[in-house]
MDAnalysis code that builds the backbone (N, CA, C; Angstrom):
import MDAnalysis as mda
import numpy as np

u = mda.Universe.empty(426, n_residues=142, atom_resindex=np.repeat(np.arange(142), 3), trajectory=True)
u.add_TopologyAttr("name", ["N", "CA", "C"] * 142)
u.add_TopologyAttr("resid", np.arange(1, 143))
u.add_TopologyAttr("resname", ["UNK", "UNK", "UNK", "UNK", "UNK", "UNK", "UNK", "UNK", "UNK", "UNK", "UNK", "UNK", "UNK", "UNK", "UNK", "UNK", "UNK", "UNK", "UNK", "UNK", "UNK", "UNK", "UNK", "UNK", "UNK", "UNK", "UNK", "UNK", "UNK", "UNK", "UNK", "UNK", "UNK", "UNK", "UNK", "UNK", "UNK", "UNK", "UNK", "UNK", "UNK", "UNK", "UNK", "UNK", "UNK", "UNK", "UNK", "UNK", "UNK", "UNK", "UNK", "UNK", "UNK", "UNK", "UNK", "UNK", "UNK", "UNK", "UNK", "UNK", "UNK", "UNK", "UNK", "UNK", "UNK", "UNK", "UNK", "UNK", "UNK", "UNK", "UNK", "UNK", "UNK", "UNK", "UNK", "UNK", "UNK", "UNK", "UNK", "UNK", "UNK", "UNK", "UNK", "UNK", "UNK", "UNK", "UNK", "UNK", "UNK", "UNK", "UNK", "UNK", "UNK", "UNK", "UNK", "UNK", "UNK", "UNK", "UNK", "UNK", "UNK", "UNK", "UNK", "UNK", "UNK", "UNK", "UNK", "UNK", "UNK", "UNK", "UNK", "UNK", "UNK", "UNK", "UNK", "UNK", "UNK", "UNK", "UNK", "UNK", "UNK", "UNK", "UNK", "UNK", "UNK", "UNK", "UNK", "UNK", "UNK", "UNK", "UNK", "UNK", "UNK", "UNK", "UNK", "UNK", "UNK", "UNK", "UNK", "UNK", "UNK", "UNK"])
u.atoms.positions = np.array([
    [0.851, -1.156, 0.000],
    [0.000, 0.000, 0.000],
    [0.896, 1.218, 0.000],
    [0.729, 2.106, -1.054],
    [1.576, 3.280, -1.152],
    [0.881, 4.514, -0.596],
    [1.676, 5.493, -0.252],
    [1.120, 6.753, 0.267],
    [1.207, 7.770, -0.863],
    [0.102, 8.454, -1.124],
    [0.022, 9.426, -2.212],
    [-0.090, 10.810, -1.609],
    [0.707, 11.754, -2.154],
    [0.624, 13.119, -1.655],
    [-0.680, 13.755, -2.150],
    [-1.258, 14.544, -1.295],
    [-2.475, 15.260, -1.675],
    [-2.523, 16.550, -0.895],
    [-3.514, 17.386, -1.206],
    [-3.656, 18.647, -0.495],
    [-4.416, 18.479, 0.811],
    [-4.709, 17.230, 1.196],
    [-5.414, 16.980, 2.444],
    [-4.451, 17.087, 3.595],
    [-4.936, 17.486, 4.702],
    [-4.106, 17.513, 5.907],
    [-4.027, 16.121, 6.489],
    [-2.899, 15.842, 7.091],
    [-2.740, 14.528, 7.723],
    [-3.475, 14.521, 9.054],
    [-3.861, 13.393, 9.428],
    [-4.475, 13.251, 10.754],
    [-3.426, 13.555, 11.809],
    [-3.814, 14.142, 12.961],
    [-2.840, 14.517, 13.981],
    [-2.005, 13.345, 14.501],
    [-2.457, 12.116, 14.451],
    [-1.691, 10.959, 14.970],
    [-0.728, 10.394, 13.978],
    [-0.748, 10.936, 12.718],
    [0.129, 10.327, 11.716],
    [1.377, 11.154, 11.533],
    [2.230, 11.198, 12.485],
    [3.495, 11.892, 12.389],
    [4.490, 11.168, 11.532],
    [4.145, 9.968, 11.099],
    [5.069, 9.182, 10.308],
    [5.230, 9.745, 8.904],
    [4.216, 10.444, 8.384],
    [4.261, 10.894, 6.993],
    [4.819, 12.298, 6.833],
    [5.061, 12.993, 7.866],
    [5.601, 14.337, 7.728],
    [5.234, 15.215, 8.898],
    [5.176, 16.507, 8.651],
    [4.899, 17.450, 9.721],
    [3.389, 17.557, 9.903],
    [2.938, 17.377, 11.159],
    [1.493, 17.469, 11.386],
    [1.001, 18.899, 11.119],
    [-0.240, 19.010, 10.595],
    [-0.891, 20.299, 10.377],
    [-0.535, 20.974, 9.076],
    [0.301, 20.386, 8.206],
    [0.661, 20.961, 6.910],
    [0.194, 20.010, 5.827],
    [-0.278, 20.557, 4.720],
    [-0.634, 19.637, 3.639],
    [0.602, 18.877, 3.184],
    [0.395, 17.699, 2.771],
    [1.491, 16.832, 2.352],
    [2.195, 17.454, 1.149],
    [1.443, 18.168, 0.269],
    [2.065, 18.750, -0.924],
    [3.041, 19.855, -0.575],
    [2.938, 20.427, 0.628],
    [3.859, 21.478, 1.037],
    [5.052, 20.939, 1.825],
    [5.087, 19.672, 1.993],
    [6.201, 19.040, 2.725],
    [7.101, 18.326, 1.730],
    [8.393, 18.326, 1.993],
    [9.277, 17.602, 1.075],
    [9.017, 16.111, 1.159],
    [9.073, 15.436, 0.041],
    [8.892, 13.977, 0.095],
    [9.986, 13.368, 0.959],
    [9.609, 12.286, 1.595],
    [10.587, 11.631, 2.479],
    [11.685, 11.017, 1.646],
    [12.860, 11.211, 2.080],
    [14.002, 10.669, 1.389],
    [14.507, 11.598, 0.300],
    [13.921, 12.794, 0.114],
    [14.377, 13.747, -0.887],
    [14.599, 15.097, -0.229],
    [15.322, 15.972, -0.874],
    [15.582, 17.297, -0.330],
    [14.439, 18.257, -0.633],
    [14.619, 19.497, -0.258],
    [13.615, 20.536, -0.484],
    [13.560, 20.828, -1.990],
    [12.355, 21.104, -2.501],
    [12.180, 21.387, -3.930],
    [12.839, 22.705, -4.292],
    [13.350, 22.812, -5.471],
    [13.993, 24.025, -5.943],
    [12.979, 25.102, -6.318],
    [13.457, 26.276, -6.745],
    [12.524, 27.355, -7.112],
    [11.736, 26.989, -8.372],
    [10.607, 27.646, -8.491],
    [9.727, 27.367, -9.642],
    [10.358, 27.954, -10.892],
    [10.281, 27.242, -11.977],
    [10.849, 27.699, -13.233],
    [9.971, 28.747, -13.906],
    [10.485, 29.372, -14.984],
    [9.695, 30.387, -15.695],
    [8.518, 29.727, -16.413],
    [7.473, 30.553, -16.704],
    [6.305, 29.979, -17.404],
    [6.705, 29.533, -18.807],
    [5.995, 28.582, -19.304],
    [6.246, 28.071, -20.650],
    [5.697, 29.026, -21.704],
    [6.002, 28.790, -22.980],
    [5.511, 29.675, -24.049],
    [3.988, 29.587, -24.161],
    [3.435, 30.682, -24.696],
    [1.977, 30.759, -24.874],
    [1.556, 29.775, -25.959],
    [0.477, 29.077, -25.709],
    [-0.026, 28.118, -26.686],
    [-0.758, 28.799, -27.827],
    [-1.064, 28.078, -28.898],
    [-1.751, 28.687, -30.054],
    [-3.185, 29.096, -29.688],
    [-3.699, 30.123, -30.429],
    [-5.074, 30.590, -30.212],
    [-6.024, 29.541, -30.780],
    [-7.069, 29.287, -30.038],
    [-8.046, 28.291, -30.479],
    [-8.940, 28.818, -31.586],
    [-9.715, 27.949, -32.194],
    [-10.632, 28.314, -33.265],
    [-11.717, 29.255, -32.725],
    [-12.173, 30.149, -33.608],
    [-13.252, 31.070, -33.246],
    [-14.564, 30.289, -33.204],
    [-15.363, 30.577, -32.216],
    [-16.657, 29.897, -32.099],
    [-17.685, 30.468, -33.064],
    [-18.812, 29.811, -33.202],
    [-19.894, 30.266, -34.080],
    [-20.510, 31.557, -33.534],
    [-21.043, 32.378, -34.459],
    [-21.746, 33.592, -34.056],
    [-23.056, 33.198, -33.393],
    [-23.371, 33.878, -32.327],
    [-24.613, 33.584, -31.603],
    [-25.829, 34.074, -32.371],
    [-26.981, 33.633, -31.973],
    [-28.220, 34.047, -32.645],
    [-28.545, 35.490, -32.282],
    [-29.323, 36.164, -33.147],
    [-29.684, 37.564, -32.945],
    [-30.639, 37.659, -31.759],
    [-30.395, 38.636, -30.924],
    [-31.260, 38.859, -29.770],
    [-32.539, 39.567, -30.175],
    [-33.484, 39.677, -29.283],
    [-34.760, 40.333, -29.605],
    [-34.566, 41.841, -29.784],
    [-35.424, 42.477, -30.592],
    [-35.379, 43.927, -30.796],
    [-35.888, 44.625, -29.547],
    [-35.339, 45.795, -29.296],
    [-35.772, 46.578, -28.150],
    [-37.088, 47.289, -28.424],
    [-37.642, 47.881, -27.391],
    [-38.891, 48.622, -27.528],
    [-38.668, 49.871, -28.374],
    [-39.733, 50.353, -29.028],
    [-39.661, 51.564, -29.839],
    [-39.510, 52.756, -28.909],
    [-38.640, 53.676, -29.288],
    [-38.401, 54.865, -28.473],
    [-39.546, 55.854, -28.565],
    [-39.492, 56.855, -27.736],
    [-40.513, 57.890, -27.685],
    [-40.319, 58.839, -28.867],
    [-41.405, 59.307, -29.474],
    [-41.340, 60.267, -30.564],
    [-40.876, 61.606, -30.021],
    [-39.945, 62.223, -30.723],
    [-39.401, 63.498, -30.272],
    [-40.357, 64.650, -30.514],
    [-39.999, 65.826, -29.980],
    [-40.807, 67.024, -30.151],
    [-40.761, 67.470, -31.605],
    [-41.792, 68.208, -32.019],
    [-41.850, 68.745, -33.373],
    [-40.850, 69.881, -33.487],
    [-40.109, 69.922, -34.571],
    [-39.113, 70.962, -34.782],
    [-39.759, 72.283, -35.170],
    [-38.969, 73.351, -35.224],
    [-39.521, 74.665, -35.578],
    [-39.922, 74.720, -37.047],
    [-40.861, 75.599, -37.348],
    [-41.313, 75.791, -38.719],
    [-40.251, 76.570, -39.484],
    [-39.985, 76.154, -40.697],
    [-38.969, 76.815, -41.507],
    [-39.460, 78.126, -42.090],
    [-38.538, 78.863, -42.703],
    [-38.874, 80.142, -43.330],
    [-39.796, 79.905, -44.520],
    [-40.588, 80.922, -44.830],
    [-41.498, 80.838, -45.972],
    [-40.689, 80.888, -47.263],
    [-41.127, 80.165, -48.252],
    [-40.463, 80.173, -49.546],
    [-40.863, 81.382, -50.381],
    [-40.284, 81.487, -51.563],
    [-40.600, 82.593, -52.457],
    [-42.031, 82.476, -52.956],
    [-42.629, 83.641, -53.301],
    [-43.956, 83.628, -53.896],
    [-43.862, 83.021, -55.292],
    [-44.851, 82.254, -55.642],
    [-44.890, 81.654, -56.967],
    [-45.399, 82.642, -58.007],
    [-45.372, 82.233, -59.254],
    [-45.875, 83.072, -60.341],
    [-47.391, 83.148, -60.272],
    [-47.921, 84.238, -60.811],
    [-49.375, 84.370, -60.859],
    [-49.948, 83.291, -61.756],
    [-51.087, 82.807, -61.368],
    [-51.760, 81.795, -62.175],
    [-52.426, 82.397, -63.395],
    [-52.931, 81.538, -64.226],
    [-53.629, 81.977, -65.425],
    [-54.915, 82.689, -65.011],
    [-55.334, 83.686, -65.770],
    [-56.575, 84.386, -65.429],
    [-57.759, 83.429, -65.450],
    [-58.749, 83.775, -64.657],
    [-59.956, 82.951, -64.603],
    [-60.811, 83.145, -65.842],
    [-61.973, 82.566, -65.828],
    [-62.838, 82.596, -67.016],
    [-63.472, 83.961, -67.230],
    [-63.493, 84.850, -66.207],
    [-64.013, 86.202, -66.402],
    [-65.523, 86.282, -66.294],
    [-66.133, 85.364, -65.656],
    [-67.596, 85.419, -65.487],
    [-68.305, 85.140, -66.803],
    [-69.106, 86.144, -67.260],
    [-69.900, 85.962, -68.477],
    [-69.129, 86.320, -69.743],
    [-67.878, 86.789, -69.626],
    [-67.113, 87.173, -70.815],
    [-66.588, 85.930, -71.532],
    [-66.611, 85.985, -72.831],
    [-65.995, 84.909, -73.612],
    [-64.499, 85.152, -73.625],
    [-63.734, 84.178, -74.066],
    [-62.281, 84.356, -74.104],
    [-61.897, 85.457, -75.093],
    [-62.647, 85.649, -76.174],
    [-62.367, 86.715, -77.144],
    [-62.622, 88.078, -76.500],
    [-63.727, 88.198, -75.760],
    [-64.026, 89.463, -75.089],
    [-62.980, 89.766, -74.010],
    [-62.547, 88.742, -73.339],
    [-61.525, 88.909, -72.312],
    [-60.213, 89.383, -72.940],
    [-59.872, 88.861, -74.105],
    [-58.669, 89.306, -74.819],
    [-58.792, 90.780, -75.199],
    [-59.971, 91.192, -75.665],
    [-60.185, 92.589, -76.036],
    [-60.072, 93.495, -74.810],
    [-60.618, 93.067, -73.704],
    [-60.545, 93.855, -72.478],
    [-59.092, 94.004, -72.017],
    [-58.344, 92.943, -72.114],
    [-56.918, 93.012, -71.754],
    [-56.180, 93.987, -72.662],
    [-56.473, 93.937, -73.950],
    [-55.828, 94.842, -74.907],
    [-56.187, 96.291, -74.574],
    [-57.436, 96.550, -74.222],
    [-57.875, 97.893, -73.868],
    [-57.167, 98.374, -72.594],
    [-57.052, 97.501, -71.614],
    [-56.389, 97.881, -70.362],
    [-54.895, 98.114, -70.558],
    [-54.318, 97.507, -71.572],
    [-52.894, 97.723, -71.855],
    [-52.634, 99.101, -72.454],
    [-53.636, 99.730, -73.081],
    [-53.436, 101.028, -73.725],
    [-54.146, 102.152, -72.998],
    [-54.887, 101.862, -71.919],
    [-55.623, 102.886, -71.176],
    [-55.145, 102.953, -69.740],
    [-55.230, 104.171, -69.192],
    [-54.879, 104.392, -67.795],
    [-55.915, 105.341, -67.215],
    [-56.470, 105.013, -66.072],
    [-57.432, 105.888, -65.413],
    [-56.794, 106.336, -64.115],
    [-56.693, 107.677, -63.956],
    [-56.046, 108.201, -62.765],
    [-56.684, 109.537, -62.416],
    [-57.211, 109.665, -61.207],
    [-57.845, 110.906, -60.725],
    [-58.930, 111.406, -61.672],
    [-59.747, 110.504, -62.167],
    [-60.861, 110.881, -63.042],
    [-60.460, 111.216, -64.460],
    [-59.200, 110.976, -64.844],
    [-58.730, 111.273, -66.188],
    [-58.398, 109.951, -66.870],
    [-58.926, 109.794, -68.090],
    [-58.621, 108.590, -68.869],
    [-57.549, 108.971, -69.872],
    [-56.443, 108.274, -69.848],
    [-55.365, 108.482, -70.805],
    [-55.257, 107.217, -71.642],
    [-54.999, 107.411, -72.926],
    [-54.855, 106.238, -73.788],
    [-53.650, 106.408, -74.687],
    [-53.099, 105.250, -75.123],
    [-51.904, 105.277, -75.965],
    [-52.140, 104.464, -77.230],
    [-53.336, 104.645, -77.803],
    [-53.675, 103.947, -79.050],
    [-54.769, 104.766, -79.747],
    [-55.046, 104.445, -81.001],
    [-56.094, 105.127, -81.753],
    [-57.456, 104.668, -81.255],
    [-58.417, 105.596, -81.278],
    [-59.802, 105.245, -80.965],
    [-60.561, 105.236, -82.283],
    [-60.811, 104.050, -82.771],
    [-61.482, 103.899, -84.066],
    [-62.720, 103.047, -83.835],
    [-63.893, 103.556, -84.157],
    [-65.116, 102.753, -83.959],
    [-65.141, 101.566, -84.914],
    [-65.852, 100.552, -84.529],
    [-65.950, 99.348, -85.365],
    [-67.005, 99.516, -86.454],
    [-67.905, 100.509, -86.307],
    [-68.902, 100.783, -87.340],
    [-68.946, 102.290, -87.593],
    [-69.280, 102.680, -88.832],
    [-69.285, 104.089, -89.213],
    [-70.559, 104.757, -88.716],
    [-70.408, 105.955, -88.183],
    [-71.525, 106.817, -87.770],
    [-72.493, 106.092, -86.828],
    [-71.965, 105.338, -85.867],
    [-72.814, 104.573, -84.950],
    [-72.622, 105.010, -83.498],
    [-71.447, 105.446, -83.133],
    [-71.127, 105.726, -81.723],
    [-70.964, 107.222, -81.497],
    [-71.260, 107.683, -80.260],
    [-71.188, 109.091, -79.898],
    [-70.145, 109.301, -78.807],
    [-69.697, 110.567, -78.738],
    [-68.954, 111.023, -77.561],
    [-69.927, 111.926, -76.810],
    [-70.327, 111.466, -75.642],
    [-71.325, 112.207, -74.888],
    [-72.719, 111.924, -75.427],
    [-73.736, 112.648, -74.857],
    [-75.125, 112.522, -75.324],
    [-75.851, 113.834, -75.027],
    [-77.177, 113.887, -75.189],
    [-77.917, 115.138, -75.000],
    [-77.823, 115.616, -73.558],
    [-77.778, 114.720, -72.631],
    [-77.715, 115.090, -71.211],
    [-76.282, 115.319, -70.733],
    [-75.345, 114.494, -71.223],
    [-73.931, 114.585, -70.805],
    [-73.078, 114.890, -72.028],
    [-72.855, 116.187, -72.228],
    [-72.151, 116.644, -73.413],
    [-70.643, 116.703, -73.162],
    [-69.870, 116.602, -74.254],
    [-68.424, 116.791, -74.202],
    [-68.201, 118.290, -74.293],
    [-67.439, 118.835, -73.353],
    [-67.259, 120.279, -73.297],
    [-66.336, 120.792, -74.403],
    [-65.160, 120.235, -74.564],
    [-64.207, 120.717, -75.563],
    [-63.666, 119.540, -76.347],
    [-63.458, 119.769, -77.642],
    [-62.744, 118.820, -78.479],
    [-61.517, 119.538, -78.997],
    [-60.369, 118.967, -78.800],
    [-59.138, 119.545, -79.294],
    [-58.671, 118.708, -80.456],
    [-58.768, 119.272, -81.649],
    [-58.461, 118.534, -82.884],
    [-57.194, 119.124, -83.502],
    [-56.493, 118.292, -84.226],
    [-55.286, 118.783, -84.900],
    [-55.684, 119.521, -86.171],
    [-54.711, 120.190, -86.772],
    [-54.988, 120.988, -87.992],
    [-55.013, 120.112, -89.245],
    [-54.786, 118.832, -89.146],
    [-54.726, 117.976, -90.345],
    [-56.079, 117.779, -90.930],
])
């Protein structure tokens, strides 16, 4: 029957195996001298294989919606839209009215025009009437 060293303490009555109260591993083996100093560590071993990637974890809860940001500056004014239908005027009448407004100006009760005034029919239209007469006509010498 052999005696094996271990980290167990010896029983107090077994003085035959070494010093009582010390683990056997800390005592020199019988018949041998004290152990020498510990040697330097050995070289580092190779890195092991990388393990598999783990499965994706669950998604977190949705965050709180942030505050509304400030309103931006107003953009430039757009171009004017096309004129409307003009009520009861036809498109031809509307064109004539536009042409008239392009050559006439009314300011402080005075009508100024920059085009000829030619009636569409001969001897049909008047300037003034019996109740509202034209005071002066200024005609050229031609």
